[in-house]
C-alpha positions as CSV (number, residue, x, y, z in Angstrom):
1,M,-40.8,56.7,-27.1
2,D,-39.2,60.2,-27.5
3,K,-36.0,59.5,-25.7
4,V,-34.7,56.1,-24.8
5,K,-33.4,55.9,-21.2
6,I,-30.7,53.3,-21.1
7,A,-29.0,51.6,-18.1
8,I,-25.6,49.9,-18.6
9,V,-24.4,46.7,-16.8
10,G,-20.6,46.6,-17.0
11,A,-18.3,49.6,-16.5
12,G,-15.3,48.3,-18.5
13,I,-13.8,49.9,-21.6
14,W,-16.8,49.0,-23.8
15,G,-19.3,49.9,-21.2
16,E,-17.8,53.4,-21.2
17,N,-18.1,53.5,-25.0
18,H,-21.8,52.7,-24.7
19,A,-22.3,55.5,-22.2
20,S,-20.6,58.1,-24.4
21,I,-22.6,56.9,-27.5
22,Y,-25.9,57.2,-25.7
23,Q,-25.0,60.6,-24.3
24,A,-24.1,61.8,-27.8
25,H,-27.3,60.4,-29.3
26,P,-30.1,63.1,-29.6
27,F,-32.7,60.5,-28.7
28,A,-31.0,58.5,-25.9
29,E,-29.7,59.1,-22.4
30,T,-27.6,57.0,-20.1
31,V,-29.5,57.0,-16.8
32,A,-27.5,54.5,-14.7
33,I,-24.4,52.3,-14.6
34,C,-24.0,49.1,-12.7
35,D,-20.8,47.2,-11.9
36,Q,-19.8,45.0,-9.0
37,N,-16.8,47.3,-8.6
38,E,-18.6,50.4,-7.3
39,A,-15.5,52.6,-7.6
40,K,-15.1,51.7,-11.2
41,A,-18.8,52.3,-11.9
42,R,-18.6,55.8,-10.2
43,E,-15.5,56.7,-12.2
44,V,-17.2,55.9,-15.5
45,A,-20.4,57.5,-14.5
46,G,-18.6,60.7,-13.5
47,R,-16.8,61.0,-16.8
48,A,-20.1,60.3,-18.7
49,G,-22.2,62.6,-16.6
50,V,-24.5,59.8,-15.4
51,G,-26.2,60.3,-12.0
52,Q,-27.1,56.8,-10.8
53,V,-24.7,54.1,-9.9
54,Y,-25.5,50.6,-8.7
55,T,-23.8,47.3,-7.8
56,D,-27.0,45.2,-8.1
57,Y,-28.5,45.1,-11.6
58,R,-31.9,44.0,-10.3
59,R,-32.1,47.0,-8.1
60,M,-31.1,49.1,-11.0
61,F,-33.9,47.6,-13.1
62,E,-36.3,48.4,-10.3
63,Q,-35.2,51.9,-9.5
64,S,-33.5,53.7,-12.4
65,G,-36.5,54.3,-14.6
66,C,-34.6,52.8,-17.6
67,D,-36.4,51.7,-20.8
68,A,-33.6,49.5,-22.0
69,V,-30.4,47.8,-20.8
70,A,-27.0,47.5,-22.4
71,I,-25.3,44.3,-21.1
72,V,-21.6,44.9,-21.4
73,T,-20.2,42.3,-19.1
74,P,-17.7,39.4,-19.9
75,D,-19.4,37.1,-22.3
76,F,-20.0,34.2,-19.9
77,L,-22.1,36.4,-17.6
78,H,-24.9,37.4,-20.0
79,G,-27.5,34.7,-19.1
80,D,-28.8,35.7,-15.7
81,I,-28.7,39.5,-16.5
82,A,-30.5,39.2,-19.8
83,V,-33.2,36.9,-18.3
84,A,-33.7,39.4,-15.4
85,A,-33.9,42.3,-17.8
86,A,-36.6,40.6,-19.8
87,E,-38.6,39.8,-16.6
88,Y,-38.4,43.5,-15.6
89,G,-39.7,44.4,-19.1
90,K,-36.5,46.0,-20.3
91,H,-35.4,46.0,-23.9
92,M,-31.8,45.1,-24.3
93,L,-28.6,45.3,-26.3
94,I,-26.2,42.5,-25.5
95,E,-22.6,42.6,-26.4
96,K,-21.6,39.6,-28.4
97,P,-22.0,36.7,-28.1
98,L,-25.6,36.2,-26.9
99,A,-24.4,33.5,-24.4
100,T,-21.7,30.9,-24.1
101,N,-23.7,27.8,-23.3
102,R,-26.8,26.2,-24.9
103,E,-28.9,26.6,-21.7
104,D,-28.4,30.3,-21.5
105,V,-29.0,30.8,-25.2
106,L,-32.4,29.2,-25.0
107,R,-33.2,30.8,-21.6
108,I,-32.6,34.3,-23.0
109,V,-34.6,33.7,-26.2
110,G,-37.5,32.2,-24.2
111,A,-37.5,35.1,-21.7
112,V,-37.4,37.8,-24.4
113,R,-40.3,36.1,-26.2
114,A,-42.3,35.5,-23.0
115,N,-42.1,39.0,-21.8
116,G,-42.6,40.9,-25.0
117,V,-39.4,42.8,-25.0
118,R,-36.9,43.4,-27.8
119,A,-33.3,42.3,-27.9
120,M,-30.3,42.7,-30.2
121,V,-26.8,41.4,-30.0
122,D,-24.0,43.7,-31.0
123,L,-22.6,41.8,-33.9
124,H,-21.3,45.0,-35.4
125,N,-19.5,43.6,-38.4
126,R,-22.7,44.1,-40.4
127,W,-22.1,47.9,-40.1
128,S,-18.5,47.7,-41.3
129,P,-18.2,49.7,-44.6
130,P,-15.9,47.1,-46.4
131,F,-18.1,44.2,-45.4
132,H,-21.3,46.1,-46.3
133,A,-19.8,46.8,-49.7
134,A,-19.2,43.1,-50.2
135,K,-22.8,42.3,-49.1
136,Q,-24.2,44.9,-51.5
137,A,-22.1,43.5,-54.4
138,A,-23.5,40.0,-53.7
139,E,-27.1,41.3,-53.5
140,R,-26.7,43.2,-56.8
141,G,-25.7,39.9,-58.4
142,E,-22.3,41.1,-59.4
143,L,-20.6,38.0,-58.1
144,G,-23.1,35.6,-59.6
145,E,-24.2,32.9,-57.2
146,V,-22.2,33.1,-54.0
147,Y,-20.1,29.9,-53.8
148,S,-17.5,30.0,-51.0
149,G,-15.8,32.3,-48.6
150,Y,-12.8,32.8,-46.3
151,F,-12.6,34.8,-43.1
152,R,-9.5,35.4,-41.1
153,L,-10.2,37.3,-37.9
154,N,-7.5,37.2,-35.4
155,D,-6.2,39.4,-32.5
156,V,-2.7,40.2,-31.3
157,K,-1.5,38.5,-28.2
158,W,-1.9,41.7,-26.1
159,V,-5.7,41.3,-26.2
160,A,-5.5,37.9,-24.4
161,T,-2.6,38.7,-22.1
162,D,-3.3,42.4,-21.1
163,M,-6.6,43.8,-22.4
164,L,-9.0,41.1,-21.1
165,P,-8.4,39.9,-17.5
166,W,-11.0,37.2,-18.1
167,A,-9.5,35.8,-21.4
168,A,-8.8,32.4,-19.7
169,Q,-12.5,32.1,-18.9
170,S,-13.5,32.7,-22.5
171,S,-12.2,31.9,-26.0
172,I,-11.2,33.6,-29.2
173,L,-14.2,31.8,-30.7
174,W,-16.6,33.8,-28.4
175,F,-14.6,37.0,-28.7
176,L,-14.1,37.1,-32.5
177,G,-15.5,33.8,-33.8
178,S,-19.0,35.0,-33.1
179,H,-18.4,37.9,-35.5
180,S,-17.0,35.5,-38.1
181,V,-19.9,33.1,-38.0
182,D,-22.5,35.9,-38.1
183,T,-20.7,37.7,-41.0
184,L,-20.3,34.5,-43.1
185,S,-23.9,33.5,-42.4
186,W,-25.1,37.0,-43.5
187,M,-23.0,36.9,-46.6
188,M,-24.1,33.4,-47.6
189,N,-27.7,34.2,-46.6
190,S,-27.9,30.7,-45.1
191,R,-27.6,28.9,-41.8
192,V,-24.5,26.8,-41.0
193,R,-25.4,23.1,-41.4
194,R,-22.1,21.4,-40.3
195,V,-18.7,22.4,-38.9
196,Y,-15.3,20.7,-38.8
197,C,-12.6,22.3,-36.7
198,V,-9.0,21.7,-35.6
199,S,-7.2,23.8,-32.9
200,R,-3.8,24.3,-31.4
201,E,-2.7,25.5,-28.0
202,G,0.5,26.2,-26.0
203,I,1.7,29.7,-26.7
204,L,-0.8,31.6,-24.5
205,R,-0.5,28.9,-21.8
206,E,3.2,29.5,-21.6
207,M,2.4,33.2,-21.2
208,G,0.1,32.5,-18.3
209,V,-3.3,32.6,-20.1
210,D,-5.0,29.2,-20.0
211,T,-6.9,29.3,-23.3
212,V,-6.6,27.8,-26.8
213,D,-4.4,29.7,-29.3
214,E,-6.3,29.3,-32.5
215,Y,-9.1,27.5,-34.3
216,L,-9.3,26.6,-38.0
217,T,-12.8,25.8,-39.0
218,T,-14.7,24.6,-42.2
219,L,-18.3,25.6,-42.4
220,E,-20.9,24.0,-44.6
221,F,-24.1,26.0,-45.2
222,E,-27.6,24.7,-45.8
223,N,-27.7,26.3,-49.3
224,G,-24.5,24.4,-50.3
225,C,-22.0,27.3,-49.7
226,V,-18.7,26.4,-47.9
227,A,-16.3,28.7,-46.0
228,Q,-13.0,28.6,-44.1
229,M,-12.8,30.5,-40.8
230,E,-9.6,31.3,-38.9
231,N,-9.7,32.7,-35.3
232,G,-6.6,33.1,-33.2
233,W,-5.2,35.2,-30.2
234,I,-1.5,34.8,-31.2
235,T,-0.9,37.4,-33.9
236,P,2.4,39.2,-33.0
237,N,1.9,42.5,-31.1
238,A,3.7,44.4,-33.8
239,N,0.9,43.9,-36.2
240,P,-0.2,47.4,-37.4
241,C,-3.8,46.7,-36.2
242,V,-5.0,44.9,-33.1
243,N,-7.1,42.8,-35.5
244,D,-5.7,40.7,-38.3
245,I,-8.6,40.8,-40.8
246,K,-8.6,39.1,-44.3
247,F,-11.8,38.2,-46.1
248,S,-12.8,36.9,-49.5
249,L,-16.2,36.0,-51.0
250,L,-16.2,33.9,-54.2
251,G,-19.1,33.7,-56.6
252,T,-19.7,32.0,-59.9
253,K,-19.0,35.3,-61.8
254,G,-16.8,37.3,-59.5
255,M,-15.0,37.8,-56.2
256,V,-14.6,40.4,-53.5
257,A,-11.5,40.6,-51.3
258,I,-11.0,42.6,-48.1
259,D,-7.9,43.4,-46.2
260,A,-8.9,45.5,-43.1
261,S,-5.8,44.9,-41.1
262,N,-3.4,47.4,-42.6
263,H,-5.2,50.0,-44.6
264,N,-3.2,52.6,-46.5
265,L,-5.5,55.5,-45.5
266,V,-3.2,56.9,-42.8
267,Q,0.1,55.9,-41.1
268,L,1.9,57.7,-38.2
269,Y,5.7,57.6,-38.2
270,T,8.1,58.4,-35.4
271,D,11.7,57.5,-34.7
272,E,10.5,54.6,-32.6
273,K,7.6,53.0,-34.5
274,V,5.0,53.0,-37.2
275,T,1.3,53.0,-36.2
276,V,-1.9,52.8,-38.2
277,P,-4.5,55.0,-36.4
278,D,-7.9,53.5,-36.2
279,V,-10.2,55.7,-38.2
280,I,-12.6,53.0,-39.3
281,V,-13.7,50.9,-36.3
282,Q,-13.9,53.3,-33.4
283,N,-12.5,56.8,-33.2
284,S,-13.5,60.3,-32.2
285,I,-14.3,63.4,-34.3
286,F,-14.9,66.7,-32.5
287,G,-15.3,64.8,-29.3
288,Q,-18.1,62.6,-30.7
289,P,-17.8,58.8,-31.0
290,K,-17.5,57.7,-34.6
291,G,-16.8,54.4,-36.4
292,F,-18.8,51.3,-37.4
293,A,-18.4,49.6,-34.1
294,F,-20.4,52.6,-32.7
295,E,-22.9,52.7,-35.5
296,S,-24.4,49.3,-34.4
297,I,-25.1,50.7,-30.9
298,R,-26.7,53.8,-32.4
299,S,-28.8,51.6,-34.7
300,F,-30.2,49.8,-31.6
301,V,-31.5,53.1,-30.3
302,D,-32.9,54.1,-33.7
303,C,-34.7,50.9,-34.3
304,L,-36.0,50.8,-30.7
305,R,-37.5,54.3,-31.2
306,T,-39.1,53.6,-34.6
307,G,-40.1,50.0,-34.1
308,E,-38.2,48.9,-37.1
309,P,-36.6,45.4,-37.0
310,F,-33.0,45.2,-35.7
311,H,-30.4,44.6,-38.4
312,V,-29.3,41.6,-36.3
313,S,-32.2,39.5,-35.1
314,L,-32.2,37.6,-31.8
315,E,-32.5,34.4,-33.7
316,D,-29.4,35.3,-35.8
317,A,-27.4,35.8,-32.7
318,A,-28.7,32.6,-31.1
319,R,-27.8,30.6,-34.1
320,A,-24.2,32.1,-34.1
321,S,-23.8,30.9,-30.5
322,L,-25.0,27.4,-31.3
323,V,-22.6,27.2,-34.2
324,I,-19.7,28.2,-31.9
325,L,-20.7,25.5,-29.5
326,S,-20.6,23.0,-32.3
327,I,-17.2,24.2,-33.3
328,F,-15.9,23.6,-29.8
329,Q,-17.3,20.1,-29.9
330,S,-15.7,19.4,-33.3
331,A,-12.3,20.8,-32.2
332,K,-12.4,18.4,-29.2
333,T,-13.4,15.3,-31.1
334,R,-11.6,16.2,-34.4
335,T,-14.8,15.1,-36.3
336,P,-17.5,16.9,-38.2
337,V,-20.5,18.1,-36.1
338,D,-24.0,19.0,-37.3
339,V,-25.3,22.1,-35.7
340,D,-28.4,21.6,-33.5
341,Y,-30.9,24.4,-33.7
342,S,-33.6,22.7,-31.8
343,G,-35.4,24.8,-29.2
344,L,-35.1,28.1,-31.1
């Protein structure tokens, strides 16, 4: 296809980012935006220069002339939309995670396969420059045999209390843990075999958000590697970055360490505060969206046009969701849980 015509379901902050990225891509075009809140959809469409607005995604699939769909809704709403997109013959980019229950994971995978469409989940940490450098070092053999890892990926409280009105209907495991599982599986080049998790809650509930505060998880991989994973929504709001990111990968001959929370590239000082502007994840240069969280979305368009495999396969994303579901079970029972991949 010469130019990919893309429709977007979800007119929130990230849906608007999708629209701007497609409009800036020389081989993509946002043709329609859908949201249950029509005023919100029209507002985003107006800023992005998109002509068609819908409140019913099925009608949009029928009438908009789109080739592909970006599903940018809250994570627990992906299932029905993705299955419908597949049945209408639309390729799709789904914001992480693929789905939040086993039934929807398998329904989406089955619908994509049955209808011959292509699907990618936006697990964008694979496009992060520091993490890509770590992956390349491992692939070059500089670390020896990869042995173990640690990943701390947390958010400040503001994300759960103010940014996401649906935080209580989700979990930090879906919001950031899906990135953590995918990144560690990618680094270890192996599937997770078993998980063991403990969790703690109370801080966010006292703030009016009924969700778990943090999860600490041990992952065992099929190739023998082990990893520790930390995901929480209770980092203090004064943290220089919205995310608190620490990562290490240990091999038999070397180690790589990443601190992406507080880079020393640029700081902004005023009489009131110190801020660390985001110049890595998502920012704008000469009015164009730049940053690795945008590169994954551009990559979807590029691979769709060329026919190349996506850098995150549908099976990768499905496995990440099944691992997260096992982590929930382990946190509840305080026992190790084997991951069940049956049905994929």
